[in-house]
N, C-alpha and C positions, 0 to 999 in steps of 0.2 A: 539420773542415768547417762551412762558413758555414751560420748558421741562416737561412733564407727567413722576413723578418719578416713579408712579406705573408700567410704563412699561419696567422699567429697572430691570434687573434679580440681584438679592443680588451680584452675583460673579463679575457683572459688576461695582460695586460701592464699593468692598470691597476687600483688598488684605490680606490674612493670614499674620500674624507676629509673634513675638515672643510668644506673649500670646496663641496664637492659637498652637504653636509649644509644649508649657508648657501643652497646655490641652490634647494635642494629646498624650502626654506621660503619661499623669494620666489615660487617659481612657485606655492606653495599660496596666499599671497597674492593672488597676479594672478587666479586663479581665483575665489576668494571674493569679491574687488572686482569682478571683470567680471559675473558674474552680477547682484550686489547692485544694481549701478549702474542695471541695467534696471528695476528695482521701482518707483522714484519717475516714471518716465517713461511707465508704463502709462496713468494717468489723461489725459495729453497727448496719446499716440497715438490713444487713443480718441476723445477731441474731435476732433482734426485730422483723422480717417478719417470721423469721424460714425458709429460703429459702437455697436450695441446690445450688451447683456451676452452674450447668446447667440453673436453673432459674433464680439467679443472671446475669448470662451472658446475656440472654434475655432482663430482664429488664434493663440491661445498654445501649441496641439497642436503647431503646425508648428516650435515651438523644440523642445518635447520630441522631435518625431520626429527633428530634425536632430541632437540630442545622441545619440539612442540609435543611430542609423545610425552614427554617427561614432565612438563607443566601441571597438567590435571592430577597426574599419578602422584606428583609431590604435595599436591593440596590433600589429596586422600590421606597419603601416607602421615602427613605432618597431623592430620586430626588423629590420628591412632598412636602415632609415637612422638609427637611434639616438633617443634621446629628445630632445637637443638641437633637432634639427633638425624634429621632428614638435611637441614645446610651442612652439616658436618660430611655427612655420607656423599653429597654431590662436590663439596671442596675437594676431598680426597679423590672423587674420579676425574674432576679437573687435573689435580697433580698427578695422578697417574697418566692421563692422556699426554702431557706437555712435553715430556721428553720422548716419548713415542713420534709425535708430529714431528720433532725435529729429526728423528732417524731412520724411521720405516720407509720404504722405497718403493714396494710394490703396491699395486692398486688394491686387492682385497684388504691388505694390513691398514692402508689407509682409510679405505670404507669403514672398516670396524672402528678405528681410532677416533675419527671424526665422529661417528655417531656416539661413541662413549663420551668424548668430548662434549658433544650437544646435550647428551644426556644431563652432565654434570653441571653445564650450563644454565640450562632450563630449570634443574632441580633447585638449585640455589637461588635462581631469580625469582622463581614463584616463592619459594618460602621466605626470602627475605622480605619482599613486599607483603605475604602475610602477616609475618611479624610487625613489619612497620605499622600496618593498619591497627592493629592490637596494641601497640606501644603508643601510638600517637594519641589514640581515642584515650588510653589511660591517664595521658599527660593533659589532656585538655587543652593542648596548644599545637599550632601548626607547626608542624616538623617535617612532612613528606618532601618538601622541596630540597631541604638539608640532607635528607637522607639520599634522594638522588643526585645531589651534588657530590657526594661522595662517590657514587658509581661513576660518575663523569670524571671526576678527578683521578679515579683509578684507572680509567680508560686511557685518560693522557699520559698518567706515570708508566703504565704498562706499554704503551707503543710507544713513546720516547724513549724509555728507559732499555727495552729491548733493542730498539734501533742504534742506541748509544754504543750500547754492549756488543753489537754486532759489527758497528763501525769501529770500536776498538781492535777488531780483530778475534774476538772471542767467536768460539764455534757455536752454532745453533743449540747443540745439546748444551753446553756451557752455560748460555745464556737461559735457557730454559730451567736449569738446575737452580740459576739463582733466582728465578721467580718462584719456582717451587718453595725454595727456601723461605722467602717473604711471604707466600702465601700459608705455609706451615705457620710460621710466626704469628701471624695475624690471627689465624684460626685458633692457636692456643689461646691468644689474648682475648678473643668474643666469645668462645664457647661456653666458659663458667657461666656466661650471664645471659645466653640465648634461653628463649623461652622454652620450659620444658612441654609446653602444651601447644596446640596449632589451631585451636578455634574457640572464640567465646559463644559460639551458638552450636546448636545441633540441628542436624539435618541430614538428607540422604548423602551417599559416599559420592554420587556424581548426578549431575542435572545437567541438560542443555540450557546455556545462558537466554534468559529470556526478559522480557519488561525494560525495566531502566537499567540494569546490567549489561543487556544487548545493546542499548542504546549508546553508554557509556563505552562499552567496548567497541563500538563503530566508531565514535569519536578518537580514541586511542589508537584505532586503525589507521586513522587518516593523518594524525601526528606522527606516528611512527613509519608509514609510508613516505612522509616528507623526508624524514631524518635518514632513511634508506636511500632515497633519492640524491640527497645531499653528499652522503658518503660516497656513493657510486657512480653519478653522472656528473658531478660539479665540476671535477677535472676535466671529463671529457668534453662537456660544453663551454669551458673557458678556452680550452685547446681548441677547439673545432669551430667556436663559433666567435669569440672575442681574440684568436690568434695570440695568446700567451704561451709562452716557452713551455714546453712540457714539464720543465724540471720546478716549474713554479705553480702549474697547475692546482696542486694540491692545497693552493693557498684558500681557496674556497672553502673546502670541507673544515682548514684549520681556524678560518674566521667563524664558522657556524658552532664547532665546538667550543671555542673560547667563551664566546657569549652565552652558550647554553649553559655552560659550566659555571660562570660567573654569576648569570641570571638564577640558576639553582641555590647557588651558596649563599645568595641573599635574599632568596625567595620564601622564606618563611617570614621575614620581616615584611616583605612585599605584600604577600597575601594577608597577612595581619592588618595592614595599612588600607588596602585595595579592596579587599573582599574577593571571595573565590569566584563568583561570576563574573565581575570586572576581570579577574585574571585571564578567564575564557574568553570573553567577548574582545578585549584590546589585545589579548596575545594572539589571537586567531586572525584578528584584522591586521596587526604590525607583523606578523608571519607571513599573511597574503601580500601585502604590500612590497615585503622585501624580497618576496620571490618574483612578483612582478618588476622590481627594480633589478634585481640580477639577471633576468631573462630579457628584459628590453633595453637596459641601458645602452648606450652605445660604446663606454670603454669598460674595460675590464676592471679599472678600480672602483669604479660605481658597483659594478656586478659584486666584487668582493663586500663593498658596504651593504649590498641587498643581502648577501648569505649571512652577515654578521646580524641583520636586523631578523632573519629567518630563526637565528638560534634562539636569540633574545626574547621573540614572541612564543616559541615553542616552548621554551626553558620548563614553564611552571605548570603547562596546562596539563600534561601528564601526572604529575604530583597532586595536583588538585582533584583529577579525576579518581585516582586511588582513594584518596580520603572521602569521597562522594560515593565510592563503594562500601566503605567502612560504616556510613551511616544508613544505606539503604536496608530494608527488611524483607526484600523479595526473595532473596537467595543466601544462606549463610555464608560467610566471607570465605571459610574455608573452600568454597566452590567458586564463588564469584571474584576472589581475587586472582587465582590461577586462570579463569576464564579469559578475564580481560589482558591480563599477562600474555597470554597465548595468541589472543587477538591481536595484539601490539606487536608480538613477535613475528606472527604472519604479514604485519604490514612492513616491517623492516625486510624480510625475504622477498615479499611481492614489489616491493617498490623499485626495486632494478627491472624485474622481469616487465611491469606494467610500464614503465616510463620506456622502457625499450620498444616495446608494442606499440604504443602511442605514436612515438618517435618514427617508427619504421614505416607508418601509415598515413603520417603527416610530417611533422618536425619535430626536434627536440625542443625548441621555442613552444609550439603548441602544448606539449606535454607537460612542460613546467606551468604554463598558462593554467593548464587543466588541475594541476596541484594547487593553484593560488585559489581558483573557486573553491576547490574541496575545503581549503583552511577558511575561507569566508562561511562556508556551511558550518564548521565546527564552531566560531565564534557566534552564529545563530543559535547552535546548538546550546552553548552555555548558558544564552539568555533562556531558553525553553526549559534548561534543566535545572537551574536555580537551585544552586549549590549554598 
């Protein structure tokens, strides 16, 4: 009897291999480059639209709202249309938004463009993490840290590259067109080998995170909360509390980002040697110790060492948690992966606001100390999770 090939799912006849691993790495690079390219544009957009800090803060929320709304939707779409199509659509949204972010000057246009940009970022971020879970599982090896390392590398290339182009006198629009050309080139390289499907398990199109998925999502939220705090508050803390020159206050986040990127690029080997549970346990404790050092050390030099330790400690916790989501059976990964991605992204967005609220009620040092305690809770959670 003949086999009806149309009744077979793509995942039943196709096993991801080296080419799919390569496409996943490039897709993570695209996600990191896309979001980082926007950072150097913020002062230009602020000046062009004549915004004050409060209005700018509200506008930036549109980016976050667009991302958070797009992430669960991306999981649903990936299940129906495949990671390849959804990630391509998200990347094209980013490419359409970046030149607009470099030119539009009215507040309504900025709101619409930031929402579109956020939706593109959220779509790509959610879809590539979903593909990464499937590809890593098919390989039988630890690969998640390396995938996330390419995101961090893309972030460094995007921020440094755009800053360099602007510093050389190129207009914001010119710099964004260069970024778009790089993104399109990377997309052409990875698209043929992206997964044509989006889930290896069946289930409902949407479900509220629960059980182990919610537990993992909470741990991701804390780690991303720390990252958001380092991004937005480390410079303020170093300048305000340690008296470092404002021009050099960004060194705190630079130290954090450098060790996080290096830790992730070496992470797959480290996870294989140490084990996933110890990565969360020791990583959480190292990050907590680093944050305590950064907060309470008397000199800014020691504070920089502290931020470097935070980056090193946090670097491989989230990749290990994504691997754990791929192994759980409580929820299909097409729902679970976007769920923890959304919770993590909410942590980055909430981080600055939470730190600011606590600092206003007490002090910046107390707020960072509280973050360190939460990182200890993540370390304990790793012991409970037993990944």
